[in-house]
C-alpha positions as YAML, in Angstrom:
chain: A
units: angstrom
residues:
- id: 1
  name: MET
  ca: [3.89, -3.50, -36.11]
- id: 2
  name: ILE
  ca: [3.01, -7.35, -36.80]
- id: 3
  name: ALA
  ca: [3.90, -8.41, -40.48]
- id: 4
  name: SER
  ca: [1.11, -10.17, -41.05]
- id: 5
  name: LYS
  ca: [-2.15, -10.67, -42.24]
- id: 6
  name: GLU
  ca: [-3.56, -12.03, -39.23]
- id: 7
  name: GLN
  ca: [-3.65, -11.38, -36.05]
- id: 8
  name: ARG
  ca: [-1.39, -12.86, -33.77]
- id: 9
  name: THR
  ca: [-2.45, -12.49, -30.14]
- id: 10
  name: ALA
  ca: [-4.40, -15.08, -28.58]
- id: 11
  name: LYS
  ca: [-8.07, -15.04, -28.58]
- id: 12
  name: ALA
  ca: [-8.14, -15.77, -24.87]
- id: 13
  name: LEU
  ca: [-7.00, -12.47, -24.21]
- id: 14
  name: GLY
  ca: [-10.33, -11.99, -24.49]
- id: 15
  name: ARG
  ca: [-11.07, -13.39, -21.14]
- id: 16
  name: LEU
  ca: [-8.55, -11.22, -19.48]
- id: 17
  name: GLY
  ca: [-9.15, -8.42, -17.78]
- id: 18
  name: ALA
  ca: [-6.95, -5.45, -16.42]
- id: 19
  name: GLU
  ca: [-6.61, -3.48, -13.05]
- id: 20
  name: ASN
  ca: [-7.82, -0.33, -13.52]
- id: 21
  name: ALA
  ca: [-5.81, 1.17, -10.91]
- id: 22
  name: PHE
  ca: [-2.52, 0.55, -12.18]
- id: 23
  name: GLN
  ca: [-4.12, 2.66, -15.28]
- id: 24
  name: VAL
  ca: [-5.41, 5.27, -13.04]
- id: 25
  name: LEU
  ca: [-1.55, 5.32, -11.91]
- id: 26
  name: ALA
  ca: [0.03, 5.63, -14.88]
- id: 27
  name: ARG
  ca: [-2.16, 8.41, -15.99]
- id: 28
  name: ALA
  ca: [-2.14, 10.37, -12.19]
- id: 29
  name: ARG
  ca: [1.71, 10.54, -12.68]
- id: 30
  name: GLU
  ca: [1.60, 11.76, -16.29]
- id: 31
  name: ILE
  ca: [-0.05, 14.40, -14.63]
- id: 32
  name: GLU
  ca: [2.37, 15.24, -11.51]
- id: 33
  name: ALA
  ca: [4.65, 15.43, -14.19]
- id: 34
  name: THR
  ca: [3.61, 18.68, -15.53]
- id: 35
  name: GLY
  ca: [3.99, 20.29, -12.24]
- id: 36
  name: LYS
  ca: [0.30, 19.16, -10.95]
- id: 37
  name: ARG
  ca: [-0.40, 17.88, -7.66]
- id: 38
  name: VAL
  ca: [-2.35, 14.49, -7.08]
- id: 39
  name: VAL
  ca: [-3.40, 12.86, -4.31]
- id: 40
  name: HIS
  ca: [-2.49, 9.39, -4.75]
- id: 41
  name: MET
  ca: [-5.66, 7.36, -3.41]
- id: 42
  name: GLU
  ca: [-6.30, 5.06, -6.19]
- id: 43
  name: ILE
  ca: [-3.81, 2.33, -5.36]
- id: 44
  name: GLY
  ca: [-3.69, -0.08, -2.59]
- id: 45
  name: GLU
  ca: [-0.76, 0.56, -1.61]
- id: 46
  name: PRO
  ca: [0.94, 1.78, 2.25]
- id: 47
  name: ASP
  ca: [2.49, 4.65, 2.20]
- id: 48
  name: PHE
  ca: [5.23, 3.52, 4.97]
- id: 49
  name: ASP
  ca: [9.08, 2.54, 4.22]
- id: 50
  name: THR
  ca: [9.29, -0.74, 4.77]
- id: 51
  name: PRO
  ca: [10.75, -1.54, 8.61]
- id: 52
  name: GLU
  ca: [14.05, -0.77, 8.84]
- id: 53
  name: HIS
  ca: [15.06, -4.24, 9.98]
- id: 54
  name: ILE
  ca: [13.31, -6.37, 6.94]
- id: 55
  name: LYS
  ca: [15.42, -3.60, 4.99]
- id: 56
  name: ARG
  ca: [18.59, -4.72, 7.31]
- id: 57
  name: ALA
  ca: [17.75, -8.70, 6.48]
- id: 58
  name: ALA
  ca: [17.60, -8.24, 2.68]
- id: 59
  name: THR
  ca: [20.90, -6.52, 2.35]
- id: 60
  name: GLU
  ca: [23.06, -8.77, 4.46]
- id: 61
  name: ALA
  ca: [21.34, -11.94, 2.99]
- id: 62
  name: LEU
  ca: [22.61, -10.04, -0.61]
- id: 63
  name: ASN
  ca: [25.61, -9.27, 0.68]
- id: 64
  name: ALA
  ca: [26.33, -13.17, 2.09]
- id: 65
  name: GLY
  ca: [25.75, -14.35, -1.37]
- id: 66
  name: HIS
  ca: [21.68, -15.49, -1.05]
- id: 67
  name: THR
  ca: [21.22, -14.74, -4.85]
- id: 68
  name: HIS
  ca: [20.99, -18.32, -6.50]
- id: 69
  name: TYR
  ca: [17.72, -20.33, -7.58]
- id: 70
  name: SER
  ca: [15.27, -21.78, -4.71]
- id: 71
  name: PRO
  ca: [12.86, -24.19, -4.95]
- id: 72
  name: SER
  ca: [9.75, -23.27, -6.60]
- id: 73
  name: ALA
  ca: [7.82, -23.60, -2.89]
- id: 74
  name: GLY
  ca: [10.38, -21.51, -1.23]
- id: 75
  name: VAL
  ca: [13.15, -21.90, 1.21]
- id: 76
  name: MET
  ca: [12.65, -23.53, 3.61]
- id: 77
  name: GLU
  ca: [13.23, -21.57, 6.41]
- id: 78
  name: LEU
  ca: [10.65, -19.03, 5.05]
- id: 79
  name: ARG
  ca: [7.55, -21.86, 4.25]
- id: 80
  name: GLU
  ca: [8.63, -23.35, 8.23]
- id: 81
  name: CYS
  ca: [8.27, -19.61, 9.55]
- id: 82
  name: ILE
  ca: [5.19, -19.01, 7.36]
- id: 83
  name: ALA
  ca: [3.49, -22.36, 9.04]
- id: 84
  name: ASP
  ca: [4.48, -21.78, 12.32]
- id: 85
  name: PHE
  ca: [2.85, -17.73, 12.13]
- id: 86
  name: VAL
  ca: [-0.27, -18.58, 9.84]
- id: 87
  name: SER
  ca: [-0.95, -20.99, 12.79]
- id: 88
  name: ARG
  ca: [0.07, -19.13, 15.84]
- id: 89
  name: PHE
  ca: [-2.29, -16.11, 14.82]
- id: 90
  name: ARG
  ca: [-4.69, -18.26, 13.68]
- id: 91
  name: GLY
  ca: [-4.95, -19.80, 16.38]
- id: 92
  name: LEU
  ca: [-4.89, -23.45, 13.98]
- id: 93
  name: THR
  ca: [-3.62, -27.00, 15.62]
- id: 94
  name: PRO
  ca: [-2.50, -28.76, 15.07]
- id: 95
  name: ALA
  ca: [0.38, -26.31, 13.30]
- id: 96
  name: TYR
  ca: [0.62, -25.76, 9.41]
- id: 97
  name: THR
  ca: [4.19, -27.45, 8.27]
- id: 98
  name: PRO
  ca: [6.41, -26.04, 5.49]
- id: 99
  name: ALA
  ca: [4.58, -29.00, 3.29]
- id: 100
  name: ASN
  ca: [1.68, -26.97, 3.54]
- id: 101
  name: VAL
  ca: [3.05, -23.44, 2.10]
- id: 102
  name: THR
  ca: [3.87, -22.35, -1.28]
- id: 103
  name: ILE
  ca: [5.44, -19.36, -2.11]
- id: 104
  name: GLY
  ca: [5.36, -16.52, -4.59]
- id: 105
  name: PRO
  ca: [6.48, -13.37, -5.87]
- id: 106
  name: GLY
  ca: [3.39, -11.50, -4.64]
- id: 107
  name: LEU
  ca: [-0.23, -13.10, -3.65]
- id: 108
  name: LYS
  ca: [-1.64, -11.85, -8.07]
- id: 109
  name: PRO
  ca: [0.57, -15.08, -9.42]
- id: 110
  name: ILE
  ca: [-0.10, -16.73, -6.30]
- id: 111
  name: VAL
  ca: [-3.89, -16.76, -7.05]
- id: 112
  name: TRP
  ca: [-3.28, -17.51, -10.56]
- id: 113
  name: ASN
  ca: [-1.49, -20.85, -10.18]
- id: 114
  name: LEU
  ca: [-3.89, -22.25, -7.77]
- id: 115
  name: LEU
  ca: [-7.15, -21.23, -9.56]
- id: 116
  name: SER
  ca: [-4.55, -23.08, -12.96]
- id: 117
  name: ALA
  ca: [-4.51, -26.36, -10.18]
- id: 118
  name: LEU
  ca: [-7.69, -26.38, -9.36]
- id: 119
  name: LEU
  ca: [-10.27, -25.18, -12.51]
- id: 120
  name: ASP
  ca: [-10.80, -27.26, -15.43]
- id: 121
  name: PRO
  ca: [-13.05, -25.33, -18.41]
- id: 122
  name: GLY
  ca: [-16.34, -25.72, -17.17]
- id: 123
  name: ASP
  ca: [-16.29, -25.84, -13.63]
- id: 124
  name: GLU
  ca: [-18.13, -23.35, -10.96]
- id: 125
  name: PHE
  ca: [-15.96, -20.93, -9.50]
- id: 126
  name: MET
  ca: [-17.98, -18.38, -7.02]
- id: 127
  name: TYR
  ca: [-16.95, -15.27, -5.51]
- id: 128
  name: PHE
  ca: [-17.35, -12.01, -4.20]
- id: 129
  name: ASP
  ca: [-18.67, -8.47, -6.42]
- id: 130
  name: PRO
  ca: [-17.12, -6.34, -6.21]
- id: 131
  name: ALA
  ca: [-14.33, -7.68, -6.10]
- id: 132
  name: TYR
  ca: [-9.99, -7.51, -6.52]
- id: 133
  name: PRO
  ca: [-10.68, -7.81, -10.29]
- id: 134
  name: ALA
  ca: [-7.23, -11.11, -10.40]
- id: 135
  name: TYR
  ca: [-9.73, -13.49, -9.07]
- id: 136
  name: ALA
  ca: [-12.49, -13.69, -11.93]
- id: 137
  name: SER
  ca: [-9.79, -12.27, -14.66]
- id: 138
  name: ALA
  ca: [-7.60, -15.94, -14.06]
- id: 139
  name: ALA
  ca: [-11.47, -18.19, -13.98]
- id: 140
  name: SER
  ca: [-12.50, -16.25, -16.59]
- id: 141
  name: TYR
  ca: [-9.47, -16.84, -18.90]
- id: 142
  name: LEU
  ca: [-9.24, -20.64, -17.32]
- id: 143
  name: GLU
  ca: [-12.93, -21.30, -18.91]
- id: 144
  name: ALA
  ca: [-14.38, -21.45, -16.18]
- id: 145
  name: LYS
  ca: [-17.94, -20.66, -15.05]
- id: 146
  name: VAL
  ca: [-18.35, -17.26, -13.11]
- id: 147
  name: VAL
  ca: [-20.55, -16.81, -10.56]
- id: 148
  name: ALA
  ca: [-20.66, -13.49, -8.80]
- id: 149
  name: ILE
  ca: [-22.59, -13.40, -5.36]
- id: 150
  name: PRO
  ca: [-22.85, -9.36, -4.60]
- id: 151
  name: LEU
  ca: [-21.84, -7.43, -1.45]
- id: 152
  name: GLN
  ca: [-24.82, -6.24, 0.07]
- id: 153
  name: GLU
  ca: [-23.88, -2.55, 1.58]
- id: 154
  name: ALA
  ca: [-27.15, -3.05, 4.26]
- id: 155
  name: ARG
  ca: [-24.53, -5.27, 5.82]
- id: 156
  name: ASN
  ca: [-21.94, -3.64, 5.90]
- id: 157
  name: TRP
  ca: [-20.74, -4.96, 2.46]
- id: 158
  name: ARG
  ca: [-20.63, -8.33, 3.73]
- id: 159
  name: MET
  ca: [-22.13, -11.15, 1.42]
- id: 160
  name: ASP
  ca: [-25.72, -11.92, 0.58]
- id: 161
  name: LEU
  ca: [-25.92, -15.42, 2.27]
- id: 162
  name: ASP
  ca: [-29.16, -16.08, 1.14]
- id: 163
  name: GLU
  ca: [-28.00, -15.59, -2.63]
- id: 164
  name: LEU
  ca: [-24.85, -17.72, -1.84]
- id: 165
  name: GLU
  ca: [-27.82, -20.58, -0.71]
- id: 166
  name: ARG
  ca: [-29.51, -20.70, -3.38]
- id: 167
  name: ARG
  ca: [-26.73, -20.69, -5.94]
- id: 168
  name: ALA
  ca: [-24.32, -23.10, -4.49]
- id: 169
  name: SER
  ca: [-24.95, -26.70, -5.52]
- id: 170
  name: ASP
  ca: [-23.01, -29.80, -5.75]
- id: 171
  name: ASN
  ca: [-21.50, -28.48, -9.37]
- id: 172
  name: THR
  ca: [-19.71, -25.50, -7.44]
- id: 173
  name: LYS
  ca: [-16.04, -26.16, -7.28]
- id: 174
  name: VAL
  ca: [-14.34, -23.47, -5.74]
- id: 175
  name: LEU
  ca: [-15.47, -20.36, -3.48]
- id: 176
  name: LEU
  ca: [-13.54, -17.76, -2.73]
- id: 177
  name: ILE
  ca: [-13.69, -15.24, -0.38]
- id: 178
  name: ASN
  ca: [-11.67, -11.87, 0.46]
- id: 179
  name: SER
  ca: [-12.00, -10.79, 4.57]
- id: 180
  name: PRO
  ca: [-11.32, -8.01, 5.20]
- id: 181
  name: HIS
  ca: [-12.30, -7.37, 1.82]
- id: 182
  name: ASN
  ca: [-11.05, -5.03, -1.02]
- id: 183
  name: PRO
  ca: [-12.21, -2.97, -2.40]
- id: 184
  name: THR
  ca: [-15.02, -1.92, 0.46]
- id: 185
  name: GLY
  ca: [-13.34, -2.76, 3.85]
- id: 186
  name: GLY
  ca: [-16.10, -4.95, 4.49]
- id: 187
  name: VAL
  ca: [-15.37, -7.97, 6.88]
- id: 188
  name: LEU
  ca: [-17.28, -11.55, 7.43]
- id: 189
  name: THR
  ca: [-19.12, -11.99, 10.60]
- id: 190
  name: ARG
  ca: [-18.44, -15.93, 12.60]
- id: 191
  name: GLY
  ca: [-22.28, -15.79, 11.95]
- id: 192
  name: ASP
  ca: [-21.57, -15.66, 8.64]
- id: 193
  name: LEU
  ca: [-18.04, -18.00, 8.51]
- id: 194
  name: GLU
  ca: [-20.32, -20.46, 9.53]
- id: 195
  name: ARG
  ca: [-22.92, -20.19, 7.69]
- id: 196
  name: ILE
  ca: [-20.13, -20.01, 4.35]
- id: 197
  name: ALA
  ca: [-18.71, -23.59, 5.87]
- id: 198
  name: GLU
  ca: [-22.19, -24.97, 6.29]
- id: 199
  name: ILE
  ca: [-22.66, -24.68, 2.43]
- id: 200
  name: ALA
  ca: [-19.31, -25.46, 1.71]
- id: 201
  name: ILE
  ca: [-19.80, -28.74, 3.97]
- id: 202
  name: ARG
  ca: [-22.73, -29.32, 2.48]
- id: 203
  name: HIS
  ca: [-21.98, -29.17, -1.02]
- id: 204
  name: ASP
  ca: [-18.22, -29.78, -1.27]
- id: 205
  name: ILE
  ca: [-16.49, -26.71, -2.36]
- id: 206
  name: LEU
  ca: [-13.05, -25.93, -1.48]
- id: 207
  name: VAL
  ca: [-12.73, -21.93, -0.05]
- id: 208
  name: ILE
  ca: [-10.12, -19.68, -0.96]
- id: 209
  name: ALA
  ca: [-10.11, -17.73, 1.67]
- id: 210
  name: ASP
  ca: [-7.69, -14.46, 0.80]
- id: 211
  name: GLU
  ca: [-6.62, -12.90, 4.00]
- id: 212
  name: ILE
  ca: [-4.30, -10.20, 2.70]
- id: 213
  name: TYR
  ca: [-5.88, -7.72, 5.56]
- id: 214
  name: SER
  ca: [-5.75, -9.65, 8.00]
- id: 215
  name: ARG
  ca: [-3.25, -7.06, 9.67]
- id: 216
  name: ASN
  ca: [-5.51, -4.61, 8.81]
- id: 217
  name: PHE
  ca: [-8.06, -4.93, 11.05]
- id: 218
  name: TYR
  ca: [-10.03, -2.43, 13.27]
- id: 219
  name: LEU
  ca: [-12.61, -4.61, 15.23]
- id: 220
  name: ASP
  ca: [-11.84, -5.04, 19.25]
- id: 221
  name: SER
  ca: [-12.36, -8.51, 18.75]
- id: 222
  name: PRO
  ca: [-9.69, -11.91, 17.25]
- id: 223
  name: TYR
  ca: [-8.68, -12.04, 13.54]
- id: 224
  name: LEU
  ca: [-11.40, -14.71, 12.77]
- id: 225
  name: SER
  ca: [-9.95, -17.10, 9.66]
- id: 226
  name: ILE
  ca: [-12.65, -19.61, 7.82]
- id: 227
  name: ALA
  ca: [-10.30, -22.57, 8.18]
- id: 228
  name: THR
  ca: [-10.16, -22.58, 12.00]
- id: 229
  name: LEU
  ca: [-14.38, -23.89, 11.77]
- id: 230
  name: PRO
  ca: [-15.11, -27.17, 12.11]
- id: 231
  name: GLY
  ca: [-14.50, -29.23, 9.17]
- id: 232
  name: MET
  ca: [-13.40, -26.66, 7.04]
- id: 233
  name: ARG
  ca: [-9.36, -26.45, 7.36]
- id: 234
  name: GLU
  ca: [-9.20, -29.73, 4.83]
- id: 235
  name: ARG
  ca: [-11.03, -27.79, 2.07]
- id: 236
  name: THR
  ca: [-9.59, -24.00, 2.62]
- id: 237
  name: VAL
  ca: [-6.64, -22.71, 0.94]
- id: 238
  name: ILE
  ca: [-5.38, -19.58, 3.26]
- id: 239
  name: LEU
  ca: [-3.86, -16.52, 0.75]
- id: 240
  name: ASP
  ca: [-1.88, -13.92, 2.37]
- id: 241
  name: GLY
  ca: [1.38, -12.02, 1.99]
- id: 242
  name: PHE
  ca: [2.98, -9.05, 2.95]
- id: 243
  name: SER
  ca: [2.65, -6.41, 1.17]
- id: 244
  name: LYS
  ca: [-0.01, -4.92, 3.13]
- id: 245
  name: ALA
  ca: [1.22, -5.54, 6.91]
- id: 246
  name: TYR
  ca: [5.04, -4.83, 6.25]
- id: 247
  name: ALA
  ca: [4.65, -2.36, 3.34]
- id: 248
  name: MET
  ca: [5.95, -4.62, 0.97]
- id: 249
  name: THR
  ca: [4.36, -4.29, -1.53]
- id: 250
  name: GLY
  ca: [7.42, -3.24, -4.22]
- id: 251
  name: TRP
  ca: [8.76, -6.76, -2.97]
- id: 252
  name: ARG
  ca: [7.00, -9.56, -4.02]
- id: 253
  name: LEU
  ca: [5.94, -11.48, -1.76]
- id: 254
  name: GLY
  ca: [3.10, -14.17, -1.14]
- id: 255
  name: TYR
  ca: [1.88, -17.22, -0.08]
- id: 256
  name: ALA
  ca: [-0.48, -19.99, 0.26]
- id: 257
  name: VAL
  ca: [-1.16, -22.35, 2.49]
- id: 258
  name: GLY
  ca: [-3.43, -25.25, 2.78]
- id: 259
  name: PRO
  ca: [-3.83, -28.98, 2.34]
- id: 260
  name: GLU
  ca: [-0.73, -30.49, 0.63]
- id: 261
  name: LYS
  ca: [-2.06, -31.69, -2.15]
- id: 262
  name: ILE
  ca: [-3.24, -27.95, -3.40]
- id: 263
  name: ILE
  ca: [0.09, -26.44, -2.80]
- id: 264
  name: ASN
  ca: [1.79, -29.74, -4.48]
- id: 265
  name: ALA
  ca: [-0.05, -28.76, -7.58]
- id: 266
  name: THR
  ca: [-0.05, -24.67, -7.10]
- id: 267
  name: THR
  ca: [4.23, -25.13, -6.73]
- id: 268
  name: LEU
  ca: [3.99, -27.62, -9.83]
- id: 269
  name: PHE
  ca: [3.02, -24.41, -11.43]
- id: 270
  name: ASN
  ca: [4.92, -21.88, -9.85]
- id: 271
  name: ASN
  ca: [8.09, -23.99, -11.79]
- id: 272
  name: ASN
  ca: [6.49, -23.71, -15.22]
- id: 273
  name: THR
  ca: [6.07, -20.33, -14.90]
- id: 274
  name: PHE
  ca: [8.50, -18.19, -12.17]
- id: 275
  name: SER
  ca: [10.86, -20.79, -11.15]
- id: 276
  name: CYS
  ca: [11.05, -19.70, -8.17]
- id: 277
  name: VAL
  ca: [10.91, -15.99, -5.61]
- id: 278
  name: THR
  ca: [14.39, -14.40, -5.79]
- id: 279
  name: THR
  ca: [16.00, -15.72, -2.78]
- id: 280
  name: PHE
  ca: [17.34, -12.45, -0.66]
- id: 281
  name: VAL
  ca: [13.46, -11.50, -0.25]
- id: 282
  name: GLN
  ca: [12.82, -14.76, 1.37]
- id: 283
  name: MET
  ca: [15.58, -13.54, 3.76]
- id: 284
  name: ALA
  ca: [13.69, -10.35, 3.76]
- id: 285
  name: GLY
  ca: [10.29, -12.41, 5.01]
- id: 286
  name: ILE
  ca: [11.49, -14.29, 7.31]
- id: 287
  name: ALA
  ca: [12.44, -10.93, 8.88]
- id: 288
  name: ALA
  ca: [9.47, -9.73, 8.94]
- id: 289
  name: LEU
  ca: [7.69, -12.64, 10.59]
- id: 290
  name: THR
  ca: [10.04, -13.25, 13.25]
- id: 291
  name: GLY
  ca: [11.49, -9.58, 13.95]
- id: 292
  name: PRO
  ca: [9.20, -6.77, 15.59]
- id: 293
  name: GLU
  ca: [5.77, -6.53, 15.80]
- id: 294
  name: GLU
  ca: [5.80, -2.52, 16.49]
- id: 295
  name: PRO
  ca: [5.70, -1.51, 12.78]
- id: 296
  name: VAL
  ca: [2.83, -3.32, 12.05]
- id: 297
  name: HIS
  ca: [0.89, -2.09, 15.32]
- id: 298
  name: GLU
  ca: [2.07, 1.41, 14.65]
- id: 299
  name: MET
  ca: [1.37, 1.51, 10.51]
- id: 300
  name: ASN
  ca: [-2.40, -0.60, 11.69]
- id: 301
  name: GLU
  ca: [-3.31, 2.34, 14.57]
- id: 302
  name: MET
  ca: [-2.34, 5.53, 11.46]
- id: 303
  name: PHE
  ca: [-4.61, 3.60, 9.11]
- id: 304
  name: ARG
  ca: [-7.70, 3.74, 11.75]
- id: 305
  name: ARG
  ca: [-7.15, 7.53, 12.12]
- id: 306
  name: ARG
  ca: [-7.37, 8.23, 8.26]
- id: 307
  name: ARG
  ca: [-10.28, 5.92, 8.00]
- id: 308
  name: ASP
  ca: [-11.85, 7.80, 10.92]
- id: 309
  name: LYS
  ca: [-10.90, 11.55, 9.15]
- id: 310
  name: ILE
  ca: [-11.90, 10.49, 5.22]
- id: 311
  name: VAL
  ca: [-15.17, 8.53, 6.38]
- id: 312
  name: ALA
  ca: [-16.05, 11.18, 7.83]
- id: 313
  name: GLY
  ca: [-15.04, 13.76, 5.00]
- id: 314
  name: LEU
  ca: [-17.07, 11.84, 2.80]
- id: 315
  name: ASN
  ca: [-20.08, 11.89, 4.71]
- id: 316
  name: GLU
  ca: [-19.68, 14.97, 4.80]
- id: 317
  name: ILE
  ca: [-19.77, 15.81, 0.52]
- id: 318
  name: PRO
  ca: [-23.27, 16.18, -0.87]
- id: 319
  name: GLY
  ca: [-24.37, 12.94, -2.63]
- id: 320
  name: PHE
  ca: [-21.32, 11.11, -1.12]
- id: 321
  name: SER
  ca: [-22.41, 8.60, 1.76]
- id: 322
  name: CYS
  ca: [-19.92, 6.24, 2.62]
- id: 323
  name: LYS
  ca: [-20.41, 3.39, 5.87]
- id: 324
  name: MET
  ca: [-17.54, 2.46, 8.12]
- id: 325
  name: PRO
  ca: [-14.50, 0.04, 6.84]
- id: 326
  name: GLU
  ca: [-13.89, -2.63, 9.87]
- id: 327
  name: GLY
  ca: [-10.75, -3.81, 8.23]
- id: 328
  name: ALA
  ca: [-8.80, -3.37, 4.98]
- id: 329
  name: PHE
  ca: [-7.69, 0.66, 3.85]
- id: 330
  name: TYR
  ca: [-10.05, 1.45, 1.51]
- id: 331
  name: ALA
  ca: [-13.49, 3.91, 1.63]
- id: 332
  name: PHE
  ca: [-16.03, 2.72, -0.71]
- id: 333
  name: ALA
  ca: [-18.65, 5.61, -1.59]
- id: 334
  name: ASN
  ca: [-21.82, 5.21, -2.65]
- id: 335
  name: VAL
  ca: [-22.02, 8.33, -5.37]
- id: 336
  name: GLN
  ca: [-25.05, 6.82, -6.87]
- id: 337
  name: GLN
  ca: [-26.98, 10.50, -6.08]
- id: 338
  name: ILE
  ca: [-24.44, 11.97, -8.19]
- id: 339
  name: THR
  ca: [-23.51, 9.78, -11.18]
- id: 340
  name: HIS
  ca: [-23.85, 6.04, -11.72]
- id: 341
  name: ASP
  ca: [-21.04, 6.29, -14.09]
- id: 342
  name: ASP
  ca: [-18.57, 6.30, -10.84]
- id: 343
  name: ARG
  ca: [-16.06, 6.05, -13.74]
- id: 344
  name: LYS
  ca: [-16.99, 9.05, -15.45]
- id: 345
  name: LEU
  ca: [-16.62, 10.85, -12.30]
- id: 346
  name: ALA
  ca: [-13.42, 9.18, -11.32]
- id: 347
  name: THR
  ca: [-11.97, 11.07, -14.28]
- id: 348
  name: TYR
  ca: [-12.84, 14.11, -13.84]
- id: 349
  name: LEU
  ca: [-12.07, 14.25, -10.27]
- id: 350
  name: LEU
  ca: [-8.25, 13.44, -11.69]
- id: 351
  name: GLU
  ca: [-8.25, 16.31, -14.36]
- id: 352
  name: ASN
  ca: [-10.20, 18.65, -12.27]
- id: 353
  name: ALA
  ca: [-9.16, 17.90, -8.60]
- id: 354
  name: GLY
  ca: [-6.01, 16.07, -8.39]
- id: 355
  name: VAL
  ca: [-7.42, 13.19, -6.51]
- id: 356
  name: ALA
  ca: [-6.52, 10.19, -8.07]
- id: 357
  name: LEU
  ca: [-8.95, 6.90, -6.67]
- id: 358
  name: THR
  ca: [-10.71, 4.03, -8.91]
- id: 359
  name: GLY
  ca: [-14.39, 3.77, -9.71]
- id: 360
  name: GLY
  ca: [-16.08, 0.91, -8.45]
- id: 361
  name: ALA
  ca: [-17.42, -0.84, -11.46]
- id: 362
  name: ALA
  ca: [-13.64, -1.66, -11.93]
- id: 363
  name: PHE
  ca: [-14.24, -3.74, -9.27]
- id: 364
  name: GLY
  ca: [-17.31, -5.80, -10.77]
- id: 365
  name: LYS
  ca: [-20.93, -5.08, -11.51]
- id: 366
  name: ALA
  ca: [-21.93, -4.71, -7.87]
- id: 367
  name: GLY
  ca: [-19.45, -1.50, -7.90]
- id: 368
  name: GLU
  ca: [-21.30, 0.53, -10.15]
- id: 369
  name: GLY
  ca: [-21.87, 3.99, -8.84]
- id: 370
  name: TYR
  ca: [-19.50, 3.42, -6.47]
- id: 371
  name: LEU
  ca: [-16.28, 5.48, -5.62]
- id: 372
  name: ARG
  ca: [-12.90, 3.12, -3.83]
- id: 373
  name: PHE
  ca: [-10.64, 5.26, -2.13]
- id: 374
  name: SER
  ca: [-7.09, 3.93, -0.50]
- id: 375
  name: TYR
  ca: [-6.28, 6.25, 2.54]
- id: 376
  name: ALA
  ca: [-3.01, 5.13, 2.38]
- id: 377
  name: ALA
  ca: [-2.23, 8.81, 2.17]
- id: 378
  name: SER
  ca: [-1.31, 11.04, 4.47]
- id: 379
  name: LEU
  ca: [-3.45, 13.06, 7.03]
- id: 380
  name: GLU
  ca: [-2.62, 15.83, 5.73]
- id: 381
  name: ASP
  ca: [-3.50, 14.95, 2.00]
- id: 382
  name: ILE
  ca: [-7.14, 13.31, 2.85]
- id: 383
  name: ASP
  ca: [-8.03, 16.95, 4.26]
- id: 384
  name: TYR
  ca: [-6.58, 18.22, 0.82]
- id: 385
  name: ALA
  ca: [-8.04, 15.96, -1.24]
- id: 386
  name: LEU
  ca: [-11.57, 16.28, 0.77]
- id: 387
  name: ALA
  ca: [-11.40, 19.69, 0.63]
- id: 388
  name: GLN
  ca: [-10.37, 19.72, -3.67]
- id: 389
  name: ILE
  ca: [-13.74, 17.48, -4.10]
- id: 390
  name: LYS
  ca: [-15.89, 19.48, -2.33]
- id: 391
  name: ALA
  ca: [-14.49, 22.29, -5.05]
- id: 392
  name: ALA
  ca: [-14.83, 20.72, -8.20]
- id: 393
  name: LEU
  ca: [-17.85, 18.39, -7.16]
- id: 394
  name: PRO
  ca: [-20.56, 21.43, -8.41]
- id: 395
  name: SER
  ca: [-19.02, 21.70, -11.86]
- id: 396
  name: PHE
  ca: [-19.18, 17.75, -12.56]
- id: 397
  name: LYS
  ca: [-21.72, 17.23, -15.06]
- id: 398
  name: ALA
  ca: [-23.34, 13.62, -14.64]
...
């Protein structure tokens, strides 16, 4: 108990959001501890093990003494690998250099430090709705003016570009886009990106492109980054990391690539917050980027099979409808025929069906009446979860 009559926590805490998926995970673990089976579809975490060559590189680095501080931007060898990989994968020439790269313990601290380096109180920050909760949480904490542009289910969860056109102005400082998208799996088309680029150039807006799911991509065409479009490289910061493509969520390794001045400012916040990233983890990152690609392709092909199964199954459940995701590993099911209280339904399915998932409202107002299913679960678990939902749903009281 705090030995004071006054509240000692900061009022600014009221501007912080929480990531509901971790709260659901905690409750799911409690249920599992009683001996009951729970299928985990609440958390954005690949269920595969980290590839062997990456784990081996980490242990070798640990044994070789890579246990000390590194520069706050990351070790030079990893920054060189990231600059080379990002340039090759996205087809960017001339290639980025290590001066364009800063590294963090996961992507979330990079989001926070980047926005801290960019946003003053009152600055206008635009992003998608629904969206990964950390974006709005960080911008709100920094007292920016947060403007949410809705995604449209009818456009397979792509941005309402007419709304963006109406609301963007010379007062807009930062626009954050995420493709492939969490929580919907939507992917922006070339036409979408070209129009976003035109608006950004016209109003001198910096674009942050969260491309963490760029390797979890199911279309036949190559992945397209907005940074490749004319006039956009100099006004785009790319966010990416190792968690999703290489099944390295617990390793905590992410990065930003962009204009040197912005990267230096972000690194200054790195220096003042986490100091540096664990050095032997950075060595593992080098192995991930320079090692065999087969594990990445194999994991992605399995995600494709799981996607097809869960979307087909969800669309067979009365009251559910679900668009086919084009990227990431989430299915975002419309349950508005059953209820608009998605959190209540998600809680009911966890407690009564043993299926842990996340209500759409946790990702923003535009997510109300939807459920997010992470299909980072085995095909057998998906079959079991679908059967459990079908059995439990008739007893749900909206």
